[in-house]
MISEZA-103549 format. One record per residue: residue number from 0; x, y, z of N, C-alpha, C in turn. Coordinates in pm, whole numbers. Layout:
BEGIN
PT seq    n.X    n.Y    n.Z   ca.X   ca.Y   ca.Z    c.X    c.Y    c.Z
PT NUM      X      Y      Z      X      Y      Z      X      Y      Z
...
***
This chain:
BEGIN
PT seq    n.X    n.Y    n.Z   ca.X   ca.Y   ca.Z    c.X    c.Y    c.Z
PT   0   4467   -626    367   4383   -529    303   4249   -516    375
PT   1   4192   -628    419   4062   -621    487   4075   -553    623
PT   2   4193   -565    685   4216   -498    814   4210   -347    800
PT   3   4267   -296    691   4264   -152    665   4121   -106    641
PT   4   4044   -186    567   3904   -152    538   3823   -146    666
PT   5   3844   -241    755   3772   -243    883   3811   -121    967
PT   6   3940    -87    968   3985     30   1042   3921    158    987
PT   7   3914    169    855   3853    288    793   3704    295    825
PT   8   3635    181    822   3493    180    855   3471    221   1001
PT   9   3561    179   1088   3552    218   1229   3568    370   1242
PT  10   3662    428   1168   3683    573   1173   3562    648   1120
PT  11   3504    598   1013   3384    661    957   3269    652   1056
PT  12   3255    538   1122   3150    519   1221   3167    616   1338
PT  13   3289    633   1385   3315    725   1496   3287    869   1456
PT  14   3324    906   1335   3298   1042   1287   3148   1066   1274
PT  15   3076    966   1227   2931    978   1213   2865    992   1350
PT  16   2910    915   1447   2856    926   1583   2881   1065   1641
PT  17   2999   1120   1616   3031   1254   1665   2936   1357   1605
PT  18   2910   1345   1477   2820   1440   1409   2679   1427   1464
PT  19   2629   1305   1474   2490   1282   1514   2468   1313   1661
PT  20   2561   1274   1747   2541   1287   1891   2588   1420   1948
PT  21   2680   1489   1882   2737   1610   1940   2711   1733   1855
PT  22   2752   1730   1733   2752   1851   1652   2613   1891   1601
PT  23   2534   1796   1557   2402   1830   1504   2310   1889   1612
PT  24   2304   1831   1733   2221   1894   1836   2265   2037   1868
PT  25   2395   2063   1867   2444   2199   1891   2400   2293   1779
PT  26   2400   2244   1657   2355   2324   1544   2208   2361   1559
PT  27   2127   2266   1604   1985   2295   1627   1967   2402   1734
PT  28   2044   2393   1841   2034   2493   1948   2074   2632   1899
PT  29   2180   2638   1822   2225   2767   1770   2120   2826   1676
PT  30   2064   2745   1588   1962   2794   1495   1839   2845   1571
PT  31   1800   2775   1677   1687   2818   1758   1717   2950   1829
PT  32   1840   2963   1879   1881   3087   1945   1879   3204   1848
PT  33   1927   3183   1728   1926   3288   1626   1783   3330   1595
PT  34   1695   3232   1578   1555   3262   1547   1491   3343   1659
PT  35   1515   3304   1783   1457   3376   1896   1514   3517   1908
PT  36   1641   3534   1876   1702   3666   1881   1638   3759   1778
PT  37   1616   3707   1658   1550   3786   1554   1408   3821   1596
PT  38   1337   3724   1654   1200   3750   1700   1198   3855   1810
PT  39   1294   3849   1901   1301   3948   2009   1325   4087   1952
PT  40   1409   4098   1853   1434   4226   1788   1309   4282   1723
PT  41   1232   4195   1661   1107   4240   1598   1007   4287   1703
PT  42    998   4213   1812    907   4253   1919    948   4387   1979
PT  43   1077   4406   2001   1125   4533   2056   1095   4647   1960
PT  44   1116   4626   1832   1086   4728   1732    938   4763   1735
PT  45    853   4663   1748    709   4687   1753    671   4769   1875
PT  46    732   4740   1988    704   4816   2110    748   4961   2093
PT  47    865   4981   2037    915   5117   2020    833   5198   1920
PT  48    776   5132   1821    697   5202   1720    550   5216   1758
PT  49    508   5145   1861    367   5150   1897    332   5283   1961
PT  50    203   5309   1963    152   5431   2025    173   5422   2176
PT  51    238   5518   2233    269   5515   2377    143   5513   2461
PT  52     36   5575   2415    -89   5576   2491   -152   5438   2499
PT  53   -128   5356   2399   -188   5222   2400   -113   5129   2496
PT  54      3   5168   2543     78   5084   2637     17   5089   2777
PT  55    -50   5198   2807   -107   5217   2941   -258   5208   2934
PT  56   -308   5092   2964   -453   5071   2965   -500   5081   3109
PT  57   -586   5180   3136   -637   5200   3272   -777   5150   3283
***
């Protein structure tokens, strides 16, 4: 019975390492990419709505 418990703990440990070392960092990168994409869209909208004369400062 204790052998099965040790095996299960090993599996849980490996799954936790996979989440912490692989999947969570990827999630952070995706969330950052999404945020930057939304920000870029807002900036583009602002440029398109801005006064065209104010774009050219001589």
